[in-house]
C-alpha positions in Angstrom: 6.5 -34.2 88.5 5.7 -32.3 91.8 8.0 -33.9 94.0 11.0 -33.2 91.5 9.9 -29.8 91.4 10.0 -29.4 95.1 13.5 -31.2 95.5 15.0 -28.8 92.8 13.4 -25.6 94.7 15.1 -26.8 97.8 18.3 -27.6 96.2 18.3 -24.0 94.5 17.5 -22.6 97.8 20.1 -24.4 99.7 22.7 -23.5 97.1 21.8 -19.9 97.1 22.0 -19.9 100.9 25.4 -21.6 101.4 26.6 -19.3 98.5 25.4 -16.2 100.7 27.0 -17.7 103.8 30.2 -18.2 102.2 30.3 -14.7 100.4 29.5 -13.3 104.0 32.1 -15.2 105.9 34.6 -14.3 103.5 34.0 -10.7 103.6 33.7 -10.7 107.3 37.1 -12.2 107.7 39.1 -10.2 105.0 39.8 -6.3 105.1 38.6 -4.4 101.9 42.2 -4.5 100.4 42.1 -8.3 100.7 44.2 -9.0 104.0 43.0 -11.6 106.3 41.7 -10.0 109.5 42.8 -13.1 111.7 45.5 -12.3 114.2 49.0 -14.1 113.3 48.8 -16.4 116.5 45.4 -17.9 115.2 46.7 -18.5 111.8 49.4 -20.7 112.9 47.3 -22.8 115.0 47.3 -26.3 112.9 47.9 -29.1 115.4 46.7 -32.5 116.3 44.2 -30.5 118.4 42.8 -28.7 115.8 42.3 -31.8 113.5 40.9 -33.7 116.5 38.5 -30.9 117.1 37.4 -30.7 113.4 36.9 -34.4 113.4 34.6 -34.4 116.4 32.8 -31.6 115.0 32.3 -33.2 111.6 31.2 -36.3 113.3 28.5 -34.3 115.0 26.9 -32.7 112.0 27.1 -36.3 110.2 25.4 -38.1 113.4 22.6 -35.0 113.4 22.1 -35.4 109.5 21.6 -39.4 110.0 18.8 -38.9 112.9 17.1 -36.2 111.0 17.1 -38.7 107.8 15.8 -41.4 110.0 12.9 -39.2 111.4 12.0 -38.2 108.0 11.9 -41.7 106.9 9.6 -42.5 110.1 7.5 -39.5 109.1 6.8 -40.7 105.5 6.2 -44.5 106.7 3.8 -42.9 109.4 1.8 -40.9 106.6 1.7 -43.8 104.4 
């Protein structure tokens, strides 16, 4: 039961941190009236370069997650 409680605690903490980051980012990118703060030129940038950049960033994050997951497995095997 201890492992389950720990996982639930981490899930709740992660969810809260994600929600706080999303709310902070949303409030930083909009005025009090709800209008976006981004300049018009930045809003129109949606081309192949932007998609390629997002794909590279997503791949890098997923690779980092894989490495951290493997390190966690190695740590568990070393303890056991």
